[in-house]
N, C-alpha and C positions, 0 to 999 in steps of 0.2 A: 537536565535542568529544568525545575517548574518555577513557574512565577506564580504565586498563590494570592489569591483574593478571597479574604474571609467577610462574609456578609451576615447582617442580622437579618430576621424574617423580613419578607419583602414581596408584598401580594402580587405585585406586577411582576417581577421576577418568577414567582410560582406560575402565574398563568402562562409565561414566555415559555417556561418548562413543558406545561402542559400542552401548548401546541407543538412544541418541537417534536414529543414524543408521539404525537397525533399523526406526524408524519410517517412513522414506522422506520425501521432500519433499512439502510441504501448505502449508495456509493458514500455519502459522507455522514451518515450517522450511525453508530453502534450502542447497543444496550448492554450492561452487565449487571447481573443481578448482586453479585458481591464479587469480591476478589479472594477467590478460592485458588487459584493460579494465577500470580502477578505478573508471572513473565508471557503468560498470553494474553494478558490485558495490554502489555507494552507491545507484544507482536501487532495488534490493533493501530496501535500509535505509530509506530513503525511505516505501518501500510498508508495511514493517512499522509504521513511525512513524504513518502516516496512517490504519492500519487496526485492528488488534488488537495490534500487538505481534509479535516473533518472535526466531527465532534464525538465524542465519547462519553458515555452517562453512566455513572455506577451507582445503583441503587435503582434500576428499573430492570421489570422483568421482561422476559420476551414474548408476553402478552400485551404489554402495553402498560400495564400497571404500575403503579408508582409507590411500592412499599418504603423506599428510604434505605437508609443505613442507620443503625444505631450507635454505632461507633467509628464514625469517618475519619477521624483522626489516625485510628490504628490501619483502616484501608489506604489512608493516604500515604501514610508512614511504608508501608511494604511496597507501593506503586513507587515511591521515591528510591527504595532501595534496588528494585528491578531496573529502573531506569538507568542505574549506575552501570548497567551491563551493556548499554546502547553508545555505538561508536558510529559517527561521530557525535557528541553529546547532542542530545534532542531537545530543544525548548518547547514547553507546551505550558498552557496556561490554565491554573487550577482555580476552580471557583467552589465554594461549599454553598449548598443552596438550602437552607433549613424550610422546612415543610410543615414546621408545628409536631407537638406530639414527640418531642426528642427524636425526629427523625430527619435525616439530611440526605440529599443528593450530591456527588461530587460530579461536577462538569468540567471536561477537559478538552481544551480547544488545541487543535494541531494545524497548524499551516503549511502550505507544501513548502518542503524544503529546498534552500539553495545548496545543499550540501549533500544531494542523493549520491547513491543509496546509504540508507542507515543499516546498520548491523546489530544483532543482540548476540551475545557469547552465550553459547548452551553449556549444557553439564558436560556432554562429550567432547569440548574443547572444539567444537566446530563455530562457524558465524554464519547466521542465516538473515536473511532480509525479505521482505515480504512488500505486497503491492496490494491495492484496494480493486476489487472486480466486483461490482454490483454491491450485493451487501455481504460479501465475504472477503475476508484477507488471506491471501494466498502466497506461498513460497515463490520468490521471484526465480527465475531461472539465471543461469549463469549469462546469457546472452541479454536477459533484462538487465540485470545489474551492470554490464558494461554500457546499453544503450543510454541507461541513467545517467551514470559516471561521465561519459563523453559529453552528452548533450549538455552538461552544464558548463563546458569549453567555449560553447559558441563559435567553433570555428568552422570554415567551408571545409566541405568533405568532398574529395574526387574518388573516382574509382575506374578500373578499366573495364570495359564490355567485352570479354573475351568467350572464349567457348562455353565456361562453366555458367556463365551468365545467360547465354543464349540457350542453353539447355533449361535452364530456371524459367525463362520468361514463356517458351513453350510448353512447359509443364503447367503453368498458370492459366494460360490462354485456354485450358481444358479442365483444367481441375479447379481453379480458382483462388485455392489455398495449398501451403505446402508446409509441413513440419520440418525441424532440422533432420530428423533421422530419413525423410524421405529425401530431402535434398541429397543427403549423401548417399542414398542409394541410386537415384538418377544420374547423379554426376560423379560418382566414383571417388569423391573428396573423401580424406581422413575427416573426423569431427572436429577438429581445430581449425582446419583451413574452411570448412564449410561453415562452422559458426562465424568464424571471420568474415565470410562475404555476407552472409545474412545480417549481421550487425551494422556492416559498411553501408549496405542498400538500406537499411531503414534510417541510419542518419543521413544519407543522401536523398532521403524522402522520394525512393523509388517504390520501395516497400513500407506496409503498415504491420506493424506486430499486434497480433490479438491474443493477449496471455489468458491462459484457462487452468481451471486445475489439473486437467488430464495435459497439458504441456502447450506452449506457445505454437500458434500457427501464422504464417504470413502469406500476406495478400499484395496485389499491385495497390499502391496508394492512390494513383489517379486514373484507373481504369488501364487500357492497353498501352504498353510500353512500346514506344518507337525509337 
């Protein structure tokens, strides 16, 4: 769902755009030269919504130059169509920023969502979700999706400190971080149960999850656990 705002040329607005672009891409800012692959643009929006929100600018080159778009309405339309593949529906605020010379930049503001996680339906009939890590949007693991979903419930989380939790804490005292596969190996648990324990400990603020393109890592949230 897009909330559209169309504006005539505004010098102050263009100066604000230039200042924003000068910050460079990062956790809350993404540039796209054009919408060659609308699904990839929407993935960036999903990542912002699933993380801390952000701004996506279409008509900005990777080097920070601002060529703008000649046909912004066409680019806007294909993004609108791609957003229909997102569930739950993703509210975005769209602004046309005329640059002069028949060129325009599209600005999309995406707030952190209260309906995490958001998914996009892919061509192979699967559903994918994304999160923002520094200046990249990466696919969210099953564990990250579950953590996002359950954090919205705002309920107290309780867990039992048993043998597997003891093994986990001893491992973290030595290695600082652990992956799901490493936890499965040292604990002997099947993936389902190992995943469930790690998710529960993150929700209980015992562990902190560190997502990355190479896979999630888990570490103690507040130093040594006692």
